[in-house]
C-alpha positions, 0 to 999 in steps of 0.5 A: 695842745692839751685843754686850756681848763685843765691847765687854769684849774691846776693853777689855781689848785683846785681839783674838779670839784672845787672848780665846780663849786666856784664856778656854780656848776656841777662837776659832772659839767665840769669834768666833760668840759675839762676833758674834752679836747683843746679848741672845743666851745666853752659854753659862754657862762662857764668862760665868765665865770671861770675869767671872773673867779680867777681874777678874785683870786689874782690869777689874771686870766683872760677869754683869749687864754680860754678861746684862742689858745694864748699862754697861761699867765704864771702865778708869782709867789710874792713875799707878805711883808712885799704886798701893799699894807691893804692886802696885809690887813686882808690876810690878818683878819683871816683865821689861821688854819691848824695843820696836823702832821704825822711822820711814817713809821 
């Protein structure tokens, strides 16, 4: 059984540094807890911050996923047109990012 913290971070598509920043802890501290075997005691303040952050991003994480080995929820991709009007309005306010891609020679 793998450590759920790594699986949660991967589900949120974050690097260790980004996850640590989101939880307001050091990357080293996150790395230590992510590297421990499943079943180790995650400090309550980290678990609380992790659940709060994941839920703010639309990922329905619970304490059972962290402490009791409950299966992690699956992220579902939804077309923008199917979102409620208030969520579409929120997305429209975000600045668009410009991506520059290059092709291999």
